[in-house]
Phi, psi and omega in degrees: 000129179257121174265090188300318185297333182249008185283335182084001179264158181271327185222146169224122178263137182232131180252131181296321185291342175283351181248015181083009180266188182285162175279165173084011178214149178192190177214163179231118174275132184227133175295144185302317182292329176289319179300323183293342180265356186264154175230166182293145175244350172225152177235154180169187180299155176082333181262358182269130173272314178206141177236136174219176178291343179270341182161194182214157173235153186243157174295160179263163177070209185299330182299336180296337187251003183255082185269150172073192181290126180292158179279079189294309182299318180295322179296320177296317178296321178295319177300319178296321179295319179297318178297319179297316180295335182297343180280350185255151171275114186296331175296318178292321178299314180299318179296318179298314180296314181294325179298314179294311182298319180296318180295316180299315180298318179298318179294324180296327179300339180265005179259124183304132174086351181269130174243131179261133179255129181089181182226094182296348181280349180296147181300330181264018179290155182261001181086013179253143178240111177265135185207166180205145174264144185296338183225352176262119181301144188302320180294320177297317180296320178298319179294321178292324176291324178298325178299333178269002178093018182242120181265124175234156176273143177222149181130204182263000171055038181057031182219053183300322176301323177293318178299319179297318180295326179279345180076028179231150179282336183190169172222168169264152179219122173259124182246134181246149182216197190300330186268351182281150182239165176295327177299318178294320178297318179295320179294322179297312180297321179298317181289322177299317178298321178297315180299314181294317178298319180296317178296316182298325180294330182276339186280000000 
């Protein structure tokens, strides 16, 4: 749970697709004093208070940044996702995700050539397991996992400075969420072990 008003931060960005909602929509929480220092960076319908041949004035607050036709369908979809999530205890969801991610990471430590980055067993973990094989390029590994029916993210994960600090160009990332099961995690680890064993036999 994030208590934005007492967090001490100026902005919090939220993505709908991270909540099981549609892509292409999100929101930005902004402290009032920070909002008062901001100005529009795009112009369009809905954010204009008045336009004349001499100039224009804009609405204040959040309306200043909401230009053009709103993403109505996406907002409705996001609302449905929020209602759906409301039936779950987020503490239990977090524990479920961490249990799966921690187990997967532990199993990966036993697979030759696989290095796990981070510690999914931490209480503040997000349920993602970042990993890399010492000799299988991350994109190739992702394609081989995809052949087994497992989708992983590959690349620098919008964290190139971290990749530079780790000395790697990219990693693979398996992310677990509310709908994933231990059976799926076991199948994933089994296929990853098969892929690595198969590669090792060819090397």
